[in-house]
C-alpha positions as CSV (number, residue, x, y, z in Angstrom):
1,M,22.4,-68.2,-177.3
2,Y,25.5,-67.8,-179.4
3,G,28.9,-69.5,-179.5
4,N,29.8,-71.8,-176.7
5,L,27.6,-70.5,-174.0
6,P,26.2,-73.1,-171.7
7,S,22.5,-73.9,-172.1
8,Q,22.0,-74.3,-168.4
9,D,23.4,-72.4,-165.4
10,E,26.2,-74.5,-163.8
11,S,24.7,-73.9,-160.4
12,T,21.7,-76.1,-161.4
13,A,23.8,-79.1,-162.3
14,V,22.5,-82.3,-160.6
15,E,24.8,-84.1,-158.2
16,L,24.1,-87.6,-157.2
17,T,24.9,-89.1,-153.8
18,S,26.6,-92.5,-153.8
19,E,23.2,-94.1,-153.0
20,E,21.5,-92.3,-155.8
21,R,24.2,-93.3,-158.2
22,K,23.9,-96.9,-157.1
23,H,20.1,-96.8,-157.6
24,L,20.5,-95.2,-161.1
25,R,23.1,-97.9,-162.0
26,A,20.6,-100.6,-161.0
27,E,17.9,-98.9,-163.1
28,L,20.3,-98.9,-166.1
29,S,21.2,-102.5,-165.5
30,S,17.6,-103.5,-165.7
31,V,17.2,-101.7,-169.0
32,A,20.4,-103.3,-170.4
33,N,19.3,-106.8,-169.2
34,R,15.8,-106.4,-170.7
35,T,17.4,-105.3,-174.0
36,R,19.7,-108.4,-173.9
37,E,16.6,-110.6,-173.5
38,L,15.0,-109.1,-176.6
39,L,18.1,-109.6,-178.9
40,P,20.2,-112.5,-180.0
41,S,23.6,-112.9,-178.3
42,E,25.5,-111.4,-181.2
43,F,24.3,-108.0,-180.1
44,V,26.5,-106.4,-177.4
45,V,24.6,-104.3,-174.8
46,G,26.2,-102.1,-172.2
47,S,25.5,-99.2,-169.9
48,E,27.4,-96.4,-168.1
49,I,27.0,-93.3,-166.1
50,V,29.3,-90.4,-167.0
51,E,29.7,-86.9,-165.7
52,G,28.5,-84.3,-168.2
53,T,28.6,-80.5,-168.0
54,N,25.2,-80.4,-166.4
55,G,25.6,-83.4,-164.1
56,P,25.4,-87.1,-164.7
57,R,24.3,-88.7,-167.9
58,A,23.2,-92.3,-168.1
59,T,23.5,-94.3,-171.3
60,V,22.5,-97.7,-172.5
61,A,24.0,-98.7,-175.9
62,V,23.7,-101.6,-178.3
63,Q,26.3,-102.6,-180.8
64,P,24.7,-104.8,-183.5
65,P,26.9,-107.4,-185.2
66,V,26.8,-105.1,-188.3
67,G,25.7,-101.5,-188.6
68,A,26.0,-98.5,-186.3
69,M,25.7,-98.5,-182.6
70,V,22.4,-97.2,-181.1
71,S,22.0,-95.7,-177.7
72,A,19.6,-94.0,-175.3
73,D,20.6,-91.3,-172.9
74,Y,18.9,-90.4,-169.6
75,T,19.8,-87.3,-167.7
76,P,18.4,-87.2,-164.2
77,D,16.8,-83.8,-163.4
78,G,16.0,-84.2,-159.8
79,K,14.5,-87.7,-160.1
80,I,16.6,-90.9,-160.5
81,D,13.8,-93.4,-160.8
82,I,13.0,-94.6,-164.2
83,A,9.4,-95.9,-164.2
84,A,9.0,-99.6,-165.2
85,D,7.0,-98.8,-168.3
86,E,9.6,-96.2,-169.3
87,R,12.4,-98.8,-168.8
88,E,10.5,-101.3,-171.0
89,D,10.0,-98.6,-173.7
90,I,13.7,-97.8,-173.7
91,A,14.7,-101.5,-174.0
92,V,12.2,-102.2,-176.7
93,G,13.2,-99.1,-178.6
94,L,16.9,-99.9,-178.4
95,A,16.3,-103.5,-179.5
96,A,14.2,-102.4,-182.5
97,S,16.7,-99.7,-183.5
98,A,19.6,-102.2,-183.3
99,A,17.6,-104.8,-185.4
100,L,16.9,-102.1,-188.0
101,Q,20.6,-101.3,-188.2
102,V,21.3,-104.9,-189.1
103,K,18.4,-105.0,-191.5
104,S,19.6,-101.9,-193.3
105,M,23.1,-103.4,-193.6
106,V,22.0,-106.8,-194.8
107,G,19.2,-105.6,-197.0
108,N,16.1,-107.5,-198.2
109,D,18.1,-110.0,-200.3
110,H,19.2,-112.0,-197.3
111,T,17.4,-115.3,-196.6
112,P,17.7,-116.4,-193.0
113,T,19.2,-119.8,-192.4
114,A,17.3,-122.2,-190.1
115,K,19.1,-123.5,-187.0
């Protein structure tokens, strides 16, 4: 409740087997790949799994050409599967957020150039 007390008992931390970690990495890769499909190549998309205080935390992040990086975290709590519709929602949300970062940096004055 106060100070630096953990919000979850350490005994409930999720631990992934190597197969579960491999599966989660594949799920993250599919989100990252779909996000790349939705954005121009100037946007950098990456994913990682890191160990947090309550177990693994999976992250997919997008660095737009200008503006702040946007990311989405997923913490497995007993299930490592990310449903297909949820993966799509994450990818679309990340792409939209990254595009908004660029729009907010460029403003409404910019006229796009034709290729």
